[in-house]
TORKE-56869 format. One record per residue (C-alpha): residue in one letter; y, z, x; residue number from 1. Coordinates in nm, 4 decimals. Layout:
% residues N
A;Y;Z;X;NUM
...
% end
This chain:
% residues 503
M;0.0000;0.0000;0.0000;1
T;0.3535;-0.0741;0.1167;2
H;0.6225;0.1921;0.1445;3
F;0.8022;0.0719;-0.1687;4
E;0.4810;0.0620;-0.3729;5
T;0.4118;0.4221;-0.2748;6
Q;0.7675;0.5189;-0.3670;7
I;0.7598;0.3560;-0.7093;8
C;0.4228;0.5159;-0.7932;9
S;0.5507;0.8570;-0.6866;10
C;0.8667;0.8215;-0.8983;11
L;0.6745;0.7042;-1.2060;12
L;0.4186;0.9857;-1.1840;13
Q;0.6957;1.2401;-1.1308;14
A;0.8962;1.1137;-1.4289;15
H;0.6029;1.0940;-1.6733;16
Y;0.3470;1.3550;-1.5626;17
G;0.5253;1.6143;-1.3517;18
E;0.5467;1.7323;-0.9945;19
I;0.1851;1.8345;-0.9297;20
V;0.0354;1.5096;-1.0608;21
A;0.2889;1.3143;-0.8545;22
K;0.2036;1.5146;-0.5409;23
V;-0.1727;1.4607;-0.5787;24
G;-0.1361;1.0938;-0.6759;25
T;0.1036;1.0129;-0.3912;26
H;-0.1214;1.1899;-0.1412;27
L;-0.4233;0.9815;-0.2472;28
I;-0.2177;0.6607;-0.2309;29
C;-0.1195;0.7414;0.1285;30
T;-0.4605;0.8621;0.2500;31
G;-0.7100;0.6671;0.0400;32
C;-1.0327;0.8238;-0.0930;33
Q;-1.0668;1.1984;-0.0440;34
P;-1.2852;1.4820;-0.1803;35
L;-1.1427;1.7619;-0.3928;36
R;-1.1168;2.0379;-0.1323;37
L;-0.9524;1.8134;0.1246;38
I;-0.6918;1.7101;-0.1324;39
A;-0.6191;2.0761;-0.2106;40
N;-0.5896;2.1647;0.1595;41
D;-0.3692;1.8691;0.2558;42
T;-0.1324;1.9116;-0.0398;43
E;-0.1347;2.2934;-0.0145;44
T;-0.2009;2.3099;-0.3883;45
P;-0.4400;2.5520;-0.5654;46
I;-0.7708;2.3826;-0.6377;47
D;-0.7467;2.4505;-1.0119;48
Q;-0.4155;2.2642;-1.0296;49
V;-0.5600;1.9767;-0.8264;50
K;-0.8490;1.9542;-1.0728;51
K;-0.6065;1.9362;-1.3663;52
A;-0.3973;1.6713;-1.1895;53
L;-0.7067;1.4605;-1.1178;54
C;-0.8143;1.4954;-1.4816;55
V;-0.4761;1.3578;-1.5915;56
L;-0.4970;1.0678;-1.3461;57
I;-0.8539;0.9792;-1.4449;58
H;-0.7811;1.0178;-1.8169;59
H;-0.4974;0.7640;-1.7917;60
N;-0.7030;0.5219;-1.5756;61
F;-0.4805;0.5816;-1.2724;62
A;-0.7680;0.7184;-1.0637;63
S;-1.1448;0.6869;-1.0342;64
Y;-1.4243;0.8708;-0.8555;65
H;-1.7472;0.7822;-0.6837;66
V;-2.0229;0.9627;-0.4988;67
H;-2.0121;0.9259;-0.1222;68
K;-2.3345;0.8367;0.0579;69
R;-2.3394;1.1918;0.1980;70
G;-2.3458;1.3355;-0.1518;71
F;-1.9904;1.4593;-0.2163;72
V;-1.7479;1.3121;-0.4736;73
E;-1.4406;1.1181;-0.3619;74
Y;-1.1315;1.0359;-0.5671;75
E;-0.9203;0.7232;-0.5425;76
V;-0.5864;0.6292;-0.7019;77
H;-0.5102;0.2743;-0.8245;78
C;-0.1483;0.1926;-0.7462;79
A;-0.1414;-0.1239;-0.9604;80
H;-0.2339;0.0743;-1.2728;81
I;0.0485;0.3226;-1.2131;82
I;0.3067;0.0463;-1.1756;83
R;0.2046;-0.0799;-1.5201;84
I;0.3773;0.2268;-1.6685;85
L;0.6901;0.0126;-1.6423;86
R;0.5305;-0.2268;-1.8898;87
Y;0.4488;0.0305;-2.1584;88
P;0.7618;-0.0495;-2.3679;89
R;0.6586;-0.4165;-2.3747;90
Y;0.3057;-0.3277;-2.4848;91
I;0.4449;-0.1209;-2.7711;92
Y;0.6952;-0.3894;-2.8682;93
S;0.4259;-0.6602;-2.8684;94
A;0.2047;-0.4477;-3.0935;95
K;0.4976;-0.3880;-3.3294;96
T;0.5810;-0.7589;-3.3407;97
L;0.2237;-0.8626;-3.4222;98
Y;0.0938;-0.5670;-3.6256;99
G;0.4017;-0.3870;-3.7564;100
D;0.4812;-0.0155;-3.7393;101
T;0.1136;0.0821;-3.7611;102
G;0.0178;-0.1212;-3.4549;103
E;0.3190;0.0159;-3.2687;104
L;0.2204;0.3778;-3.3329;105
I;-0.1466;0.3189;-3.2447;106
V;-0.0603;0.1682;-2.9062;107
E;0.2027;0.4361;-2.8444;108
E;-0.0462;0.7174;-2.9146;109
L;-0.3069;0.5713;-2.6796;110
L;-0.0550;0.5106;-2.4008;111
Q;0.0678;0.8679;-2.4271;112
N;-0.2790;1.0244;-2.4379;113
G;-0.4800;0.7860;-2.2203;114
K;-0.8111;0.8005;-2.4089;115
M;-0.8716;0.9042;-2.7698;116
T;-1.1402;0.8614;-3.0330;117
M;-1.0765;0.6114;-3.3092;118
S;-1.0880;0.8768;-3.5809;119
T;-0.8266;1.0900;-3.4008;120
V;-0.5912;0.7950;-3.3514;121
V;-0.6250;0.6767;-3.7107;122
K;-0.5629;1.0237;-3.8517;123
K;-0.2589;1.0959;-3.6332;124
V;-0.0960;0.7584;-3.6987;125
A;-0.1643;0.7698;-4.0729;126
D;-0.0131;1.1185;-4.0908;127
R;0.2962;1.0077;-3.8974;128
L;0.3435;0.7102;-4.1248;129
R;0.2980;0.9216;-4.4351;130
E;0.5691;1.1630;-4.3197;131
T;0.8212;0.8805;-4.2854;132
M;0.7494;0.7211;-4.6240;133
E;0.9319;0.8210;-4.9392;134
D;0.6245;0.7833;-5.1600;135
N;0.3923;0.9498;-4.9125;136
K;0.0924;0.9264;-5.1431;137
T;0.0639;0.5494;-5.1111;138
R;-0.0366;0.5433;-4.7437;139
E;-0.4142;0.5294;-4.6920;140
H;-0.6077;0.5847;-4.3724;141
S;-0.7938;0.2600;-4.4383;142
E;-0.4765;0.0583;-4.3683;143
T;-0.4371;0.2237;-4.0297;144
S;-0.8086;0.1737;-3.9623;145
N;-0.7816;-0.1969;-4.0396;146
T;-0.4932;-0.2366;-3.7962;147
F;-0.6926;-0.0510;-3.5310;148
V;-0.9818;-0.2943;-3.5842;149
R;-0.7512;-0.5946;-3.5429;150
L;-0.6106;-0.4504;-3.2192;151
V;-0.9649;-0.4161;-3.0837;152
Q;-1.0682;-0.7625;-3.1989;153
T;-0.7680;-0.9194;-3.0244;154
H;-0.8417;-0.7124;-2.7090;155
F;-0.5297;-0.4968;-2.7219;156
L;-0.7679;-0.1988;-2.7166;157
Q;-1.1136;-0.1563;-2.5698;158
K;-1.3906;0.0999;-2.5788;159
C;-1.4243;0.3386;-2.2853;160
G;-1.7395;0.3512;-2.0765;161
L;-2.0208;0.5816;-2.1861;162
V;-2.1836;0.8464;-1.9684;163
S;-2.5294;0.7411;-1.8522;164
E;-2.8035;0.9700;-1.9774;165
S;-3.0690;0.8359;-1.7423;166
V;-3.2018;1.0720;-1.4770;167
T;-3.3753;0.9402;-1.1670;168
A;-3.5978;1.1111;-0.9166;169
E;-3.3045;1.1325;-0.6738;170
G;-3.0815;1.2606;-0.9499;171
S;-2.8752;1.4926;-0.7296;172
Q;-2.5932;1.2403;-0.7127;173
L;-2.5895;1.1956;-1.0890;174
S;-2.5502;1.5681;-1.1362;175
R;-2.2479;1.5745;-0.9061;176
A;-2.0620;1.2952;-1.0876;177
P;-2.1559;1.1325;-1.4197;178
T;-2.1998;0.7577;-1.4147;179
L;-1.9992;0.5597;-1.6670;180
I;-2.1626;0.2480;-1.8120;181
T;-1.9430;-0.0285;-1.9516;182
D;-2.1156;-0.2881;-2.1664;183
E;-1.8955;-0.5954;-2.2065;184
K;-2.0567;-0.6732;-2.5416;185
E;-1.9711;-0.3261;-2.6705;186
M;-1.6193;-0.3044;-2.5291;187
Y;-1.4622;-0.4700;-2.8331;188
T;-1.6759;-0.3301;-3.1140;189
V;-1.5656;-0.0496;-3.3457;190
P;-1.7733;0.2163;-3.5218;191
N;-1.8055;0.2462;-3.8982;192
L;-1.5263;0.4892;-3.9759;193
S;-1.4533;0.6820;-4.2923;194
V;-1.1572;0.9176;-4.2485;195
G;-1.0998;1.1716;-4.5212;196
A;-1.2539;0.9465;-4.7881;197
Q;-0.9273;0.7565;-4.8027;198
G;-1.0912;0.4219;-4.8563;199
K;-1.3269;0.1757;-4.6868;200
R;-1.2272;-0.0641;-4.4153;201
R;-1.1511;-0.4099;-4.5419;202
R;-1.3558;-0.6967;-4.4036;203
M;-1.1510;-0.8682;-4.1331;204
S;-1.1507;-1.2304;-4.0254;205
E;-1.3713;-1.3213;-3.7298;206
D;-1.0778;-1.4042;-3.5014;207
G;-0.9001;-1.0815;-3.5914;208
T;-0.5687;-1.2543;-3.6591;209
E;-0.2885;-1.1119;-3.8675;210
P;-0.2869;-1.2195;-4.2337;211
K;-0.0511;-1.5100;-4.2860;212
S;0.1540;-1.3204;-4.5391;213
K;0.2547;-1.0719;-4.2674;214
R;0.3541;-1.3277;-4.0077;215
S;0.7172;-1.4171;-3.9631;216
K;0.8107;-1.7536;-4.1087;217
P;0.8627;-2.0184;-3.8414;218
E;1.1911;-2.2000;-3.8064;219
H;1.1739;-2.5680;-3.8992;220
S;1.3070;-2.7242;-3.5814;221
D;1.1744;-3.0222;-3.3874;222
Q;1.2738;-2.8520;-3.0620;223
E;1.0364;-2.5670;-3.1311;224
T;0.7355;-2.7732;-3.2423;225
S;0.5956;-2.8253;-2.8907;226
S;0.6362;-2.4567;-2.8073;227
E;0.4588;-2.3649;-3.1312;228
I;0.1690;-2.5932;-3.0353;229
V;0.1324;-2.4125;-2.7009;230
R;0.1693;-2.0758;-2.8776;231
T;-0.1076;-2.1725;-3.1200;232
M;-0.3360;-2.2749;-2.8331;233
L;-0.2702;-1.9453;-2.6546;234
R;-0.3375;-1.7479;-2.9723;235
M;-0.6682;-1.9295;-3.0217;236
S;-0.7709;-1.8646;-2.6593;237
E;-0.6492;-1.5072;-2.6109;238
V;-0.9943;-1.3563;-2.6734;239
T;-1.2162;-1.6245;-2.5208;240
T;-1.0238;-1.6789;-2.1953;241
S;-1.0684;-1.4489;-1.8968;242
S;-0.7547;-1.2960;-1.7479;243
S;-0.8439;-1.4481;-1.4092;244
S;-0.9201;-1.7965;-1.5446;245
S;-0.7057;-2.0853;-1.4227;246
H;-0.6997;-2.2479;-1.7663;247
T;-0.7842;-2.1720;-2.1263;248
Q;-1.1030;-2.2766;-2.2997;249
P;-1.0893;-2.6406;-2.4147;250
L;-0.9663;-2.6831;-2.7721;251
S;-1.0016;-2.9969;-2.9779;252
S;-0.7094;-3.1575;-3.1562;253
N;-0.8828;-3.0899;-3.4883;254
E;-0.9161;-2.7178;-3.4101;255
I;-0.5492;-2.6927;-3.3125;256
F;-0.4470;-2.8733;-3.6306;257
R;-0.6461;-2.6340;-3.8506;258
A;-0.4983;-2.3281;-3.6744;259
F;-0.1393;-2.4566;-3.6760;260
P;0.1013;-2.2566;-3.9004;261
P;0.1359;-2.4347;-4.2349;262
G;0.5109;-2.3744;-4.2524;263
Y;0.5754;-2.6611;-4.0109;264
N;0.4125;-2.9267;-4.2350;265
L;0.2963;-3.1139;-3.9262;266
S;0.0670;-3.4080;-3.9891;267
K;-0.2361;-3.4775;-3.7720;268
P;-0.0988;-3.8028;-3.6185;269
V;0.2270;-3.6314;-3.5238;270
L;0.0343;-3.3411;-3.3677;271
D;-0.1698;-3.5900;-3.1622;272
Q;0.1535;-3.7484;-3.0402;273
Y;0.2903;-3.4092;-2.9331;274
L;-0.0331;-3.3240;-2.7519;275
T;-0.0263;-3.6581;-2.5705;276
L;0.3334;-3.6017;-2.4621;277
L;0.2533;-3.2499;-2.3422;278
S;-0.0502;-3.3635;-2.1440;279
D;0.1503;-3.6493;-1.9837;280
D;0.4389;-3.4195;-1.8845;281
P;0.4809;-3.3882;-1.5043;282
M;0.4773;-3.0084;-1.5311;283
E;0.1133;-3.0329;-1.6498;284
F;0.1217;-2.7103;-1.8486;285
V;-0.1111;-2.8755;-2.0999;286
G;-0.4014;-3.0801;-1.9687;287
K;-0.6560;-3.3078;-2.1325;288
S;-1.0193;-3.2303;-2.0538;289
G;-1.2073;-3.4682;-2.2830;290
D;-1.1927;-3.7071;-2.5786;291
S;-1.4288;-3.5469;-2.8297;292
G;-1.2927;-3.3982;-3.1536;293
G;-0.9737;-3.6007;-3.1323;294
G;-0.9219;-3.4948;-2.7703;295
M;-0.9902;-3.1705;-2.5827;296
F;-0.6897;-2.9872;-2.4416;297
V;-0.6374;-2.6837;-2.2167;298
I;-0.3379;-2.4842;-2.0949;299
N;-0.3139;-2.4667;-1.7160;300
L;-0.2305;-2.0971;-1.6807;301
H;-0.2046;-2.0857;-1.3015;302
R;0.0222;-2.3883;-1.2935;303
A;0.2466;-2.2335;-1.5580;304
L;0.2652;-1.9066;-1.3619;305
A;0.3503;-2.0953;-1.0414;306
S;0.6312;-2.2750;-1.2227;307
L;0.7661;-1.9461;-1.3617;308
A;0.7512;-1.7850;-1.0166;309
R;0.9288;-2.0820;-0.8627;310
A;1.2080;-2.0663;-1.1221;311
T;1.2374;-1.6893;-1.0649;312
V;1.2693;-1.7283;-0.6879;313
E;1.5259;-2.0072;-0.7326;314
S;1.7260;-1.7809;-0.9621;315
V;1.7216;-1.5009;-0.7027;316
V;1.8415;-1.7406;-0.4329;317
Q;2.1239;-1.8649;-0.6536;318
E;2.2416;-1.5121;-0.7373;319
R;2.2189;-1.3971;-0.3752;320
F;2.3491;-1.6998;-0.1827;321
G;2.5307;-1.9173;-0.4382;322
S;2.4678;-2.2460;-0.6167;323
R;2.4943;-2.4664;-0.3055;324
S;2.2345;-2.2641;-0.1193;325
A;2.0139;-2.2834;-0.4274;326
R;2.0496;-2.6620;-0.4150;327
I;1.9240;-2.6620;-0.0554;328
F;1.6412;-2.4269;-0.1498;329
R;1.5273;-2.6506;-0.4384;330
L;1.5517;-2.9529;-0.2109;331
L;1.3207;-2.7923;0.0453;332
L;1.0767;-2.6945;-0.2294;333
R;1.0645;-3.0537;-0.3482;334
K;1.0577;-3.2323;-0.0104;335
R;0.8453;-2.9684;0.1693;336
H;0.9755;-3.0371;0.5264;337
L;1.3213;-3.1610;0.6262;338
E;1.5287;-3.1739;0.9405;339
Q;1.8821;-3.0342;0.9553;340
K;2.0468;-3.3775;0.9202;341
Q;1.8216;-3.4728;0.6294;342
V;1.9131;-3.1547;0.4425;343
E;2.2826;-3.2282;0.4867;344
D;2.2430;-3.5855;0.3629;345
F;2.0150;-3.5163;0.0656;346
A;2.2085;-3.2101;-0.0526;347
M;2.5436;-3.3865;0.0034;348
I;2.6917;-3.0773;0.1695;349
P;2.9111;-3.0866;0.4828;350
A;2.7218;-3.0189;0.8039;351
K;2.9027;-2.6954;0.8934;352
E;2.8529;-2.5398;0.5490;353
A;2.4924;-2.6541;0.5284;354
K;2.4131;-2.4958;0.8675;355
E;2.5702;-2.1643;0.7684;356
M;2.3789;-2.1544;0.4387;357
M;2.0480;-2.2456;0.5988;358
Y;2.0835;-1.9971;0.8840;359
R;2.1701;-1.7213;0.6401;360
M;1.8618;-1.7945;0.4246;361
L;1.6558;-1.8267;0.7445;362
S;1.7723;-1.4857;0.8711;363
E;1.6670;-1.3224;0.5412;364
N;1.3266;-1.5039;0.5376;365
Y;1.3904;-1.7142;0.2270;366
I;1.3252;-2.0306;0.4277;367
S;1.1377;-2.0808;0.7547;368
L;1.1628;-2.3067;1.0558;369
Q;0.8653;-2.4990;1.1899;370
E;0.8619;-2.6476;1.5414;371
I;0.6672;-2.9674;1.6087;372
P;0.6789;-3.0573;1.9821;373
K;0.6413;-3.4177;2.0956;374
T;0.5161;-3.3118;2.4397;375
P;0.3014;-3.0205;2.5632;376
D;0.5943;-2.8565;2.7471;377
H;0.7707;-2.7718;2.4142;378
A;1.1041;-2.8932;2.5494;379
P;1.3783;-2.8424;2.2851;380
S;1.5100;-3.1949;2.3319;381
R;1.1653;-3.3341;2.2534;382
T;1.0824;-3.1099;1.9551;383
F;1.1234;-3.1636;1.5817;384
Y;1.2715;-2.8643;1.3939;385
L;1.1717;-2.8766;1.0291;386
Y;1.2927;-2.6406;0.7572;387
T;1.0556;-2.5471;0.4785;388
V;0.9955;-2.2929;0.2019;389
N;0.6766;-2.0867;0.1873;390
L;0.6844;-1.9790;-0.1753;391
L;0.4054;-1.7195;-0.1565;392
P;0.5523;-1.5052;0.1279;393
T;0.8963;-1.5359;-0.0334;394
A;0.7564;-1.4139;-0.3645;395
R;0.5927;-1.1170;-0.1870;396
M;0.9211;-1.0264;-0.0193;397
I;1.1172;-1.0402;-0.3476;398
L;0.8443;-0.8354;-0.5178;399
Q;0.8896;-0.5552;-0.2635;400
R;1.2641;-0.5618;-0.3232;401
C;1.1980;-0.5349;-0.6965;402
Y;0.9918;-0.2205;-0.6325;403
K;1.2815;-0.0764;-0.4325;404
T;1.5224;-0.1633;-0.7143;405
V;1.3100;0.0189;-0.9731;406
V;1.2970;0.3277;-0.7505;407
N;1.6769;0.3216;-0.7246;408
L;1.7120;0.2862;-1.1027;409
I;1.4768;0.5783;-1.1691;410
N;1.6586;0.7970;-0.9170;411
R;1.9954;0.7067;-1.0665;412
R;1.8773;0.7882;-1.4194;413
E;1.7473;1.1256;-1.3016;414
Y;2.0800;1.1930;-1.1274;415
E;2.2804;1.1090;-1.4408;416
T;2.0605;1.3379;-1.6512;417
R;2.0709;1.6194;-1.3964;418
E;2.4521;1.6088;-1.3672;419
N;2.4905;1.6374;-1.7455;420
K;2.2046;1.8821;-1.8038;421
R;2.4158;2.1616;-1.9555;422
L;2.5960;1.9264;-2.1926;423
L;2.2667;1.7724;-2.3056;424
E;2.1156;2.1138;-2.3714;425
K;2.4246;2.2138;-2.5719;426
S;2.4036;1.8940;-2.7766;427
Q;2.0333;1.9509;-2.8474;428
R;2.0958;2.3097;-2.9589;429
I;2.3693;2.1996;-3.1983;430
E;2.1479;1.9234;-3.3417;431
A;1.8677;2.1767;-3.3981;432
I;2.1059;2.4157;-3.5743;433
M;2.2383;2.1375;-3.7978;434
A;1.8884;2.0223;-3.8880;435
S;1.7906;2.3775;-3.9772;436
M;2.1018;2.4292;-4.1925;437
Q;2.0562;2.0957;-4.3693;438
A;1.7017;2.1975;-4.4554;439
T;1.8320;2.5207;-4.6130;440
G;2.1006;2.3391;-4.8114;441
A;2.4141;2.4306;-4.6145;442
E;2.7566;2.3172;-4.7343;443
E;2.9378;2.0207;-4.5817;444
Q;3.2151;2.2408;-4.4432;445
Q;2.9655;2.4560;-4.2525;446
L;2.8005;2.1490;-4.1012;447
Q;3.1389;2.0120;-3.9979;448
E;3.2282;2.3389;-3.8226;449
I;2.9073;2.3201;-3.6225;450
E;2.9770;1.9583;-3.5258;451
E;3.3196;2.0629;-3.3935;452
M;3.1484;2.2895;-3.1408;453
I;3.1257;1.9771;-2.9218;454
T;3.4793;1.8898;-2.8160;455
A;3.6198;1.5362;-2.8045;456
P;3.5977;1.5118;-2.4218;457
E;3.2382;1.6334;-2.4345;458
Q;3.1551;1.3787;-2.7027;459
Q;3.3091;1.1054;-2.4881;460
Q;3.1046;1.2253;-2.1920;461
L;2.7871;1.2102;-2.4008;462
E;2.8675;0.8551;-2.5134;463
T;2.9268;0.7502;-2.1523;464
L;2.5978;0.9091;-2.0465;465
K;2.4103;0.7374;-2.3284;466
H;2.5624;0.4014;-2.2337;467
N;2.4746;0.4446;-1.8651;468
V;2.1160;0.5485;-1.9376;469
N;2.0701;0.2542;-2.1767;470
M;2.1999;0.0166;-1.9104;471
L;1.9593;0.1624;-1.6542;472
D;1.6667;0.1321;-1.8974;473
S;1.7606;-0.2281;-1.9752;474
S;1.7866;-0.3112;-1.6053;475
E;1.4453;-0.1537;-1.5432;476
N;1.2889;-0.3728;-1.8128;477
Q;1.4511;-0.6837;-1.6672;478
V;1.3277;-0.6035;-1.3161;479
D;0.9799;-0.5374;-1.4546;480
E;0.9774;-0.8868;-1.6060;481
T;1.0368;-1.0287;-1.2585;482
I;0.7664;-0.7990;-1.1173;483
F;0.5181;-0.9228;-1.3777;484
I;0.5842;-1.2898;-1.3016;485
L;0.5648;-1.2473;-0.9240;486
E;0.2560;-1.0220;-0.9349;487
S;0.0766;-1.2657;-1.1639;488
Y;0.1614;-1.5598;-0.9381;489
I;0.0485;-1.3757;-0.6225;490
N;-0.2786;-1.2637;-0.7851;491
T;-0.3621;-1.6107;-0.9196;492
T;-0.2902;-1.7654;-0.5799;493
R;-0.5276;-1.5169;-0.4169;494
I;-0.7956;-1.5953;-0.6772;495
E;-0.7602;-1.9693;-0.6112;496
K;-0.8112;-1.9096;-0.2389;497
E;-1.1120;-1.6847;-0.2920;498
V;-1.3013;-1.9175;-0.5289;499
P;-1.3517;-2.2074;-0.2795;500
S;-1.4642;-1.9645;-0.0084;501
K;-1.7301;-1.8194;-0.2405;502
R;-1.8546;-2.1644;-0.3204;503
% end
C-alpha cells in the first residue's frame, strides 16, 4: 500500500468506527498479516479491545482471517474495501433511484451494520417506514420483503458465507478458525420469509426488474435514444456479466427491442439503425458479435472505461496546466510519439510557449521523453527525442493525488466541526428542548423564546459551518467519482495483461 492509501484508510476508519478500530486497521495495513497477540503488543492495546476492533473490521468485510501453516490465526485488512466507504452515499442513492425509499433504507441499514439477517432488515426498515407514514397501518412487511428480494436478484445484496460443519481428522485448524463456504449458486437466493404474518411475498419476475409503473417516464428526445439503448443493454446484462469481464454477454436485436421502454415508441427498423450506427462508431463502445436474432451486440466495458479515464486525465491536465497544454497532451495521446518540432507544428503553438508547456508537464510526469539513438554511442546530436504519454502511469499518479485530496477534505471537515463544537452542542440541546416542548403542546411564544437562545451571530456562524461542510462533502463525492473511474481503468488494464499470460 502507498502512503496516501494508508492515510485515507486511517482517516475513514477513524471517522466512521472510532480510534481503536482505526489504530488496529492502520497497523495491519502497514505490517500485513499478523496474529492477535502480536497486534495487541505492537499497538499497545488491551487484547479485549483488539478483539472487538477485529470483529468490527471482519463484520464490515474490511478484514479477513486465515490459519497459518503453523496453526495460529492471522488477520489481514483489505485497503480497497475500506476506500469504498467513500462510495456508500452513491450506493444508497442508486438504491433509492431504482427501488424508492424502501430500497434506500435497506441498503443504508446493511451498510451501517455490515451483516444482518433478512428478517431483521425487513422488520427494521418496515418499522422505520411505518413511523414516517401518516396512515401507518397501510405499510406491510411484505412490501419491504419484496424490495429486498429484488435487490438480491439484481445483485445489490448477496448472501454471506456459511460456516462449514465438516470435521476432518486433522481438525485442529478448523477448531481455531471456522471456515466460511460461499456457494455462488446460493449467493443470490433468499429464504422463504414470513415476518409478523403481515402478508406473503409476491411472486417476482425472473429478471428481478422494477415494475414498469414505478419507473420514471423517459423523456422523448432523439438525442437520448442511443443512450437509452445502451442503458437497456446494461440493465439486461447487469446480472449475467462478471465484474471483471471485458464486455457484456451478447444480446440479440430482438431481445433489446422487447426490453426497450415502451414510452419511446421505437420501431424495430429504427432500433436496428441505431444499433448499426453505435457498432460503427469509432469509439467502439458497442460491438457486433454475430448476425443471429437480427444481430448480436455487446458493450465493450473495458474500452468504455479507458475512454472515461482518458477524458478524466485530459480534464485534469486542462485544469492544472491550461487549455493549450491540454491540446498538446491530446495531440500526444493521438499521435503516440512526436518530436519537439512536430508538436509545435501540429498544435500550432509558438516554439517558446510549446517548450515551456511540455517541460512543465514533463517535470510533473504527465508526459515522458523517450530517447532513440541512431548510433551506439548515444550522442545527443545523433539521437531522436520523442515525447509521449503513458496513460496508465499517469492515471496511477493522479489516483494517488486523489487519495491525498480526500484525506485533506476529511481533515478539514473534522477541523471545522472541532472549532465549532460548543456551538453545535448548544444548537443540539436547543433542538432537543424544542422537540420535547412541541410534543407536550407548548405555546408558540414559549417556542420562540427558546429559539432566541441562539443569537443572530451564532445563527450566522451555524449557517456558515453548514455551508462549508456541505461543500466539503460535495467535493469528496466529486473526487470519489474520479477515484472510481481511475481505479476501474487500472484494474481492467491489469486484468487484460494477466489473461494472455495465463493462456
